[in-house]
C-alpha positions as CSV (number, residue, x, y, z in Angstrom):
1,M,-194.3,-11.7,-33.1
2,P,-191.9,-14.0,-31.3
3,K,-192.9,-17.7,-31.2
4,A,-192.8,-20.3,-28.5
5,L,-193.3,-24.1,-28.8
6,L,-194.4,-26.1,-25.7
7,L,-194.3,-29.9,-25.8
8,E,-195.3,-32.8,-23.5
9,N,-198.4,-31.4,-21.8
10,I,-196.8,-28.5,-20.1
11,H,-199.3,-26.7,-17.7
12,P,-201.5,-24.2,-19.6
13,D,-200.4,-21.4,-17.2
14,A,-197.1,-21.4,-19.0
15,A,-198.7,-20.9,-22.4
16,Q,-201.0,-18.2,-21.0
17,S,-198.1,-16.3,-19.5
18,L,-196.1,-16.3,-22.7
19,R,-199.2,-15.2,-24.7
20,D,-199.8,-12.4,-22.2
21,H,-196.2,-11.3,-22.9
22,G,-196.7,-11.1,-26.7
23,F,-195.7,-14.6,-27.8
24,E,-197.4,-16.7,-30.3
25,V,-197.6,-20.1,-28.6
26,E,-198.1,-23.6,-30.1
27,C,-198.7,-26.5,-27.7
28,L,-198.2,-30.2,-28.5
29,K,-199.2,-33.1,-26.2
30,G,-196.4,-35.6,-26.7
31,A,-192.6,-35.6,-27.1
32,L,-191.0,-35.3,-30.5
33,S,-188.1,-37.2,-32.1
34,E,-185.1,-35.4,-33.3
35,D,-186.3,-34.9,-36.9
36,E,-189.8,-34.1,-35.8
37,L,-188.4,-31.5,-33.4
38,I,-186.3,-29.9,-36.1
39,D,-189.4,-29.6,-38.3
40,A,-191.5,-28.2,-35.5
41,L,-188.9,-25.6,-34.5
42,E,-189.1,-23.6,-37.8
43,G,-189.4,-20.0,-36.8
44,V,-189.5,-20.8,-33.1
45,D,-187.6,-18.6,-30.6
46,L,-188.4,-20.3,-27.3
47,L,-188.9,-24.1,-26.7
48,G,-190.5,-25.7,-23.7
49,I,-190.0,-29.4,-23.0
50,R,-190.1,-32.0,-20.2
51,S,-188.0,-35.1,-19.9
52,K,-188.8,-37.0,-23.1
53,T,-187.7,-34.6,-25.8
54,S,-184.0,-34.3,-26.6
55,V,-182.3,-31.1,-27.8
56,T,-179.2,-32.4,-29.6
57,R,-176.4,-30.7,-31.6
58,K,-178.3,-31.6,-34.7
59,V,-181.4,-29.8,-33.5
60,I,-179.3,-26.7,-32.4
61,D,-177.4,-26.6,-35.7
62,A,-180.6,-26.9,-37.7
63,R,-182.6,-24.1,-36.0
64,P,-180.5,-20.9,-35.6
65,T,-183.6,-18.9,-34.4
66,L,-183.8,-20.9,-31.2
67,T,-182.9,-18.5,-28.3
68,A,-183.8,-20.4,-25.1
69,V,-185.0,-23.8,-23.9
70,G,-187.2,-24.2,-20.8
71,C,-187.1,-27.7,-19.2
72,F,-190.4,-27.8,-17.3
73,C,-188.9,-30.4,-14.9
74,I,-185.9,-30.8,-12.7
75,G,-183.6,-32.7,-15.0
76,T,-181.7,-31.1,-17.9
77,N,-179.7,-34.1,-19.3
78,Q,-182.1,-34.2,-22.3
79,V,-180.4,-31.0,-23.6
80,D,-176.8,-30.8,-24.8
81,L,-176.1,-28.0,-22.3
82,E,-172.5,-27.2,-23.3
83,Y,-173.3,-27.0,-27.0
84,A,-176.4,-25.0,-26.4
85,G,-174.4,-22.5,-24.3
86,K,-171.8,-22.1,-27.0
87,N,-174.6,-21.3,-29.4
88,G,-176.0,-18.6,-27.2
89,I,-179.1,-20.7,-26.2
90,A,-180.0,-20.3,-22.5
91,V,-181.4,-23.3,-20.7
92,F,-183.6,-23.1,-17.6
93,N,-185.3,-25.7,-15.4
94,A,-187.4,-26.0,-12.3
95,P,-185.1,-27.2,-9.5
96,Y,-187.6,-26.6,-6.7
97,S,-191.1,-26.5,-7.9
98,N,-192.0,-30.2,-7.7
99,T,-189.9,-31.1,-4.7
100,R,-192.9,-31.5,-2.3
101,S,-194.8,-33.7,-4.8
102,V,-191.8,-36.1,-5.2
103,V,-191.3,-36.3,-1.4
104,E,-195.0,-37.1,-0.8
105,L,-194.9,-39.9,-3.3
106,V,-191.8,-41.4,-1.7
107,I,-193.5,-41.2,1.8
108,G,-196.6,-42.9,0.3
109,D,-194.4,-45.6,-1.3
110,I,-192.6,-46.3,2.0
111,I,-195.8,-46.6,4.0
112,C,-197.5,-48.8,1.4
113,L,-194.5,-51.1,1.0
114,M,-193.8,-51.4,4.7
115,R,-197.5,-52.5,5.1
116,R,-197.3,-54.7,2.0
117,I,-200.3,-52.9,0.5
118,P,-199.4,-53.8,-3.2
119,A,-199.3,-57.5,-2.2
120,H,-202.6,-57.3,-0.3
121,T,-204.2,-55.4,-3.1
122,H,-203.1,-58.0,-5.6
123,H,-204.6,-60.8,-3.5
124,M,-207.9,-59.0,-3.0
125,K,-208.2,-58.4,-6.8
126,H,-207.8,-62.1,-7.3
127,G,-210.3,-63.2,-4.7
128,M,-208.0,-64.0,-1.8
129,W,-208.7,-62.7,1.7
130,D,-205.3,-62.5,3.5
131,K,-205.5,-60.6,6.8
132,S,-202.1,-61.7,8.0
133,A,-199.7,-59.2,9.6
134,S,-196.7,-61.2,8.4
135,G,-194.1,-58.9,6.9
136,S,-196.1,-55.7,7.7
137,H,-194.4,-53.0,9.8
138,E,-194.9,-49.4,11.0
139,V,-192.5,-46.9,9.6
140,R,-191.8,-45.4,13.0
141,G,-188.4,-46.5,14.3
142,K,-187.2,-47.7,10.9
143,T,-184.1,-46.4,9.2
144,L,-184.4,-44.5,5.9
145,G,-181.3,-44.2,3.8
146,I,-181.3,-41.3,1.3
147,I,-178.8,-41.4,-1.5
148,G,-178.5,-37.9,-2.9
149,Y,-179.2,-35.1,-0.3
150,G,-180.3,-32.2,-2.6
151,N,-183.5,-30.3,-2.6
152,I,-185.7,-33.5,-2.6
153,G,-183.5,-35.6,-0.4
154,S,-183.2,-33.0,2.3
155,Q,-186.9,-32.3,2.4
156,L,-187.7,-36.0,2.5
157,S,-185.3,-36.2,5.4
158,V,-187.4,-33.7,7.4
159,V,-190.8,-35.3,6.6
160,A,-189.5,-38.9,7.3
161,E,-188.1,-37.8,10.6
162,A,-191.5,-36.3,11.5
163,L,-192.9,-39.8,11.0
164,G,-190.5,-41.1,13.5
165,M,-188.0,-42.6,11.1
166,R,-184.2,-42.5,11.7
167,V,-182.6,-40.9,8.7
168,L,-179.2,-41.6,7.1
169,F,-177.9,-39.9,4.0
170,Y,-175.0,-40.2,1.6
171,D,-173.9,-37.6,-0.9
172,I,-170.6,-37.0,-2.8
173,E,-170.8,-33.3,-2.0
174,E,-170.7,-31.7,1.5
175,K,-174.3,-31.2,2.6
176,L,-175.8,-29.7,5.8
177,A,-177.8,-32.4,7.7
178,M,-181.4,-31.4,8.4
179,G,-182.8,-32.2,11.8
180,N,-181.2,-35.3,13.3
181,A,-180.2,-36.9,10.0
182,H,-176.8,-38.5,10.0
183,R,-174.3,-38.4,7.1
184,C,-172.7,-41.6,6.2
185,D,-169.0,-41.6,5.0
186,T,-169.6,-44.4,2.5
187,L,-172.4,-45.7,0.5
188,N,-172.1,-49.2,1.9
189,E,-172.4,-47.8,5.5
190,L,-175.8,-46.5,4.5
191,L,-176.9,-49.6,2.7
192,E,-176.0,-52.0,5.5
193,Q,-178.1,-50.0,8.1
194,S,-181.2,-48.9,6.1
195,D,-184.6,-50.6,6.1
196,V,-185.5,-48.4,3.2
197,V,-183.1,-47.1,0.5
198,T,-184.3,-44.3,-1.8
199,L,-182.4,-42.8,-4.7
200,H,-182.4,-39.0,-5.4
201,V,-179.3,-38.5,-7.5
202,D,-179.1,-36.2,-10.5
203,G,-178.9,-37.0,-14.2
204,R,-175.2,-36.6,-14.8
205,K,-173.7,-39.3,-17.1
206,S,-171.4,-40.6,-14.4
207,N,-174.5,-41.8,-12.5
208,T,-175.4,-44.3,-15.3
209,G,-175.5,-47.8,-13.7
210,F,-174.6,-46.2,-10.3
211,F,-176.8,-48.7,-8.3
212,G,-176.2,-52.2,-9.4
213,E,-175.6,-55.8,-8.2
214,D,-172.9,-54.8,-5.7
215,Q,-175.1,-52.1,-4.1
216,F,-178.1,-54.4,-3.9
217,E,-176.0,-57.1,-2.3
218,H,-175.0,-54.7,0.5
219,M,-178.6,-53.9,1.4
220,K,-180.2,-55.4,4.6
221,Q,-182.3,-58.5,4.5
222,D,-186.0,-57.6,3.8
223,A,-185.1,-54.0,3.0
224,I,-187.1,-51.9,0.5
225,F,-185.7,-50.1,-2.6
226,I,-187.2,-47.0,-4.1
227,N,-186.1,-45.0,-7.2
228,L,-187.7,-41.8,-8.2
229,S,-184.6,-40.2,-9.6
230,R,-183.4,-41.3,-13.1
231,G,-184.2,-44.5,-14.9
232,F,-180.6,-45.2,-16.0
233,V,-179.2,-45.0,-12.4
234,A,-180.4,-48.4,-11.2
235,D,-180.0,-51.9,-12.7
236,L,-183.5,-53.3,-12.8
237,D,-182.4,-56.8,-13.6
238,A,-180.3,-56.8,-10.4
239,L,-183.3,-55.5,-8.5
240,K,-185.6,-58.3,-9.8
241,K,-183.0,-60.9,-8.9
242,H,-182.9,-59.6,-5.3
243,L,-186.7,-59.5,-5.1
244,D,-187.1,-63.0,-6.4
245,S,-184.5,-64.4,-4.0
246,G,-186.4,-63.0,-1.0
247,H,-183.4,-60.7,-0.1
248,L,-185.5,-57.5,-0.6
249,S,-189.1,-57.4,0.6
250,G,-190.4,-54.8,-1.9
251,A,-189.6,-51.9,-4.2
252,A,-191.1,-48.8,-5.9
253,V,-189.9,-47.7,-9.3
254,D,-191.1,-44.5,-11.0
255,V,-188.4,-44.1,-13.6
256,F,-187.1,-46.5,-16.3
257,P,-184.1,-46.7,-18.6
258,I,-186.4,-46.5,-21.7
259,E,-189.8,-44.8,-21.4
260,P,-192.6,-44.2,-23.9
261,K,-192.8,-40.8,-25.5
262,K,-196.5,-40.3,-25.1
263,T,-199.3,-41.2,-22.7
264,G,-201.2,-44.3,-23.8
265,D,-198.2,-46.0,-25.4
266,E,-197.5,-49.6,-24.5
267,F,-195.0,-50.2,-21.6
268,L,-193.8,-53.6,-20.5
269,T,-191.4,-54.5,-17.6
270,D,-190.3,-57.7,-16.0
271,L,-191.0,-56.2,-12.6
272,A,-194.8,-56.2,-13.3
273,D,-195.3,-59.6,-11.7
274,E,-193.3,-58.9,-8.5
275,D,-195.4,-59.4,-5.3
276,N,-194.7,-56.3,-3.2
277,M,-194.0,-53.8,-6.0
278,I,-195.2,-50.3,-6.8
279,L,-194.8,-49.2,-10.5
280,T,-195.6,-45.7,-11.5
281,P,-195.1,-44.0,-14.9
282,H,-192.6,-41.2,-14.0
283,I,-195.2,-39.3,-12.0
284,G,-193.0,-38.3,-9.1
285,G,-193.5,-34.6,-9.8
286,S,-196.8,-35.0,-11.6
287,T,-199.3,-33.3,-9.4
288,L,-201.5,-30.4,-10.5
289,E,-199.9,-28.2,-7.9
290,A,-196.4,-29.0,-9.0
291,Q,-197.1,-28.7,-12.7
292,K,-198.8,-25.3,-12.2
293,S,-195.8,-24.1,-10.1
294,I,-193.3,-25.4,-12.8
295,G,-195.3,-23.8,-15.6
296,Q,-195.2,-20.4,-13.8
297,F,-191.6,-20.7,-12.7
298,V,-190.0,-21.7,-16.0
299,S,-192.1,-19.4,-18.2
300,Q,-191.0,-16.5,-15.9
301,R,-187.3,-17.4,-16.5
302,L,-187.8,-17.5,-20.3
303,E,-189.6,-14.2,-20.2
304,D,-186.9,-12.6,-18.1
305,Y,-184.2,-13.8,-20.5
306,W,-186.1,-12.6,-23.6
307,F,-187.1,-9.2,-22.3
308,K,-184.3,-8.3,-19.9
309,G,-181.3,-10.5,-20.8
310,S,-181.4,-12.0,-17.2
311,T,-179.8,-15.4,-16.9
312,M,-180.5,-16.0,-13.3
313,L,-181.0,-19.8,-12.6
314,S,-179.8,-20.7,-16.1
315,V,-178.0,-24.1,-16.0
316,N,-175.6,-23.4,-18.8
317,L,-174.8,-19.7,-19.0
318,P,-173.2,-17.3,-16.5
319,Q,-175.9,-16.1,-14.1
320,I,-176.7,-12.4,-14.0
321,T,-179.9,-11.1,-12.4
322,L,-181.2,-8.0,-14.2
323,S,-184.0,-5.6,-13.5
324,D,-186.2,-3.9,-16.0
325,I,-184.3,-1.6,-18.4
326,K,-184.1,1.8,-16.9
327,S,-181.8,3.5,-19.4
328,N,-182.5,3.9,-23.0
329,F,-180.9,0.8,-24.4
330,R,-179.5,-2.6,-23.2
331,I,-176.7,-4.6,-24.8
332,A,-176.1,-8.2,-23.9
333,H,-172.9,-9.7,-25.2
334,L,-172.0,-13.4,-24.9
335,H,-168.4,-14.2,-25.6
336,A,-165.4,-16.4,-25.0
337,N,-164.1,-16.1,-21.5
338,L,-160.8,-14.6,-22.5
339,P,-158.8,-11.6,-21.3
340,G,-159.6,-8.2,-22.8
341,V,-163.2,-8.8,-24.1
342,L,-164.8,-6.4,-21.6
343,A,-162.2,-3.8,-22.5
344,R,-162.9,-4.2,-26.2
345,V,-166.7,-4.0,-25.7
346,N,-166.2,-0.7,-23.8
347,R,-163.8,0.6,-26.3
348,V,-166.2,0.1,-29.1
349,L,-168.9,1.9,-27.2
350,G,-166.5,4.7,-26.2
351,E,-165.4,5.2,-29.8
352,D,-169.1,5.6,-30.7
353,G,-169.6,8.2,-28.0
354,I,-171.8,5.9,-26.0
355,N,-172.1,6.6,-22.2
356,I,-172.4,3.5,-20.0
357,A,-175.2,3.8,-17.4
358,A,-174.7,0.3,-15.8
359,Q,-172.8,-2.9,-16.5
360,A,-172.8,-6.4,-15.2
361,L,-170.4,-9.3,-16.0
362,G,-170.6,-13.0,-15.3
363,T,-168.2,-15.8,-16.4
364,E,-168.5,-19.5,-16.2
365,G,-166.0,-21.9,-17.8
366,E,-165.4,-20.9,-21.4
367,I,-168.2,-18.4,-21.5
368,G,-168.5,-14.8,-20.5
369,Y,-171.6,-12.7,-20.4
370,V,-171.7,-8.9,-20.1
371,V,-174.8,-6.8,-20.0
372,T,-174.5,-3.0,-20.6
373,D,-177.1,-0.3,-20.2
374,V,-176.4,2.7,-22.3
375,A,-177.9,6.2,-22.7
376,Q,-178.2,6.2,-26.5
377,R,-178.4,3.9,-29.4
378,P,-175.1,2.7,-30.9
379,D,-174.7,3.2,-34.6
380,Q,-174.6,0.3,-37.0
381,R,-170.8,0.2,-37.1
382,A,-170.6,-0.2,-33.3
383,L,-173.3,-2.9,-33.4
384,D,-171.5,-4.8,-36.1
385,Q,-168.2,-4.6,-34.2
386,L,-169.7,-5.9,-31.0
387,A,-171.3,-8.9,-32.9
388,H,-167.9,-9.6,-34.5
389,R,-166.2,-9.7,-31.1
390,G,-168.7,-12.0,-29.4
391,Y,-170.2,-15.5,-29.5
392,R,-173.5,-13.9,-29.6
393,A,-174.4,-10.3,-29.1
394,R,-177.9,-9.1,-28.2
395,W,-179.0,-5.6,-28.0
396,W,-182.4,-4.1,-27.5
397,L,-183.6,-1.1,-29.5
398,P,-187.0,0.2,-30.4
399,L,-189.9,-1.1,-32.4
400,F,-190.1,-4.7,-31.4
401,Q,-187.9,-5.8,-34.2
402,P,-184.8,-8.0,-34.2
403,L,-181.7,-7.1,-36.0
404,A,-181.5,-10.4,-37.7
405,A,-178.1,-10.5,-39.4
406,L,-175.8,-13.5,-38.8
407,A,-172.3,-12.2,-38.4
408,Q,-169.0,-13.8,-39.2
409,L,-166.6,-14.0,-36.3
410,E,-163.1,-12.6,-36.6
411,G,-160.5,-15.3,-37.4
412,H,-157.8,-15.3,-34.8
413,A,-156.3,-17.4,-32.1
414,A,-159.6,-17.5,-30.2
415,A,-161.4,-19.2,-33.1
416,D,-161.6,-22.4,-31.2
417,H,-163.4,-20.7,-28.5
418,V,-166.2,-19.0,-30.4
419,F,-169.7,-19.9,-31.1
420,P,-170.5,-21.4,-34.5
421,R,-172.9,-18.6,-35.1
422,C,-173.5,-15.1,-33.8
423,R,-176.8,-13.2,-33.9
424,S,-177.9,-9.8,-32.7
425,W,-181.1,-8.5,-31.2
426,W,-182.1,-5.1,-29.9
427,K,-184.5,-3.7,-27.3
428,H,-185.5,-0.2,-26.1
429,S,-186.7,0.3,-22.5
430,S,-190.1,1.3,-23.7
431,S,-190.6,-1.5,-26.2
432,P,-192.4,-4.8,-25.3
433,G,-189.6,-7.0,-26.5
434,P,-187.1,-8.0,-29.2
């Protein structure tokens, strides 16, 4: 029976779906350190994580049975994607499932900060009645500046405009403006006009320290700053400086450079004493609706990869959408993206008298991925030859059993382009899985 390990309180629907598809599933509440993860992954085929568990080269090298990683969140920077891909490990995430939840929290933060609700709440809790309207504003007519106009940023744009806000956005890539949103040519153009600035950039390393002293300096007097993207993107010391000086009127921060691994762990920040401040523990996408949707979405991607070889929406492998196996056997072959590989695969099958019923090829960067449906089972010689010519070859034959041999790759000029290991699986159209 294949085994899945789910960490960090992933929604139980994910575990149930995997169990319904024949997996033994172990669930752990918190994140794991590198060494703890290596220990926990013994005999594990599929891994599910959120944002606090890192899948490093050391982890990948230590656990050759690992076949796929599901990131039950948007971000994937906690996984060494390139190394995972070159070791035949598919990585999936949930780029859309929690979009609405994040947008709603941003809208809530904007309204609360514009009305100075955190400050009023603090005063009330300490016995002070302050009914003043000083510094409180409606959001209608104010300008929202969105930095990063992806799935979240674009939906936020629509909702904010429905509230009567004027919307500006900035993105390094060409994006279609939603509604009446206006694209700014430079970041400073956005900062100098926006009453509220909100960050929705991705987790690429180049975004580290992206928003610092210079960017805060360009923000309008009494503007509001919001970050629900990545903790390493914004300089929180610079934020505190501009709050303390009275330059900014408030801020909401949901993500931090260093975050605790588990719920209940101590967390301290210098921003805790700021007057008009909303601090939340990385809960932008943490609604029951979003977590349920993420659990269903990512588990489906893992199941499709395991049972069909489908890599659709994988973030590190060539994407091929595959249906159920309609011929007798399916061969999935992951290889270096070099000339002649497909021809060699087909020649091996032809020499074995194997008729090809269907074939799909995808390439991305250094990796190629070809899936071939065939009418009859290749013999062991052909299977071995395919394994020797690929990074990782996977073929599905009967009886719910993997062909488990590690194969040595051929030593030739392409040696620098091959995976450190090569494994083989098999599946028949009538079997429940590898």
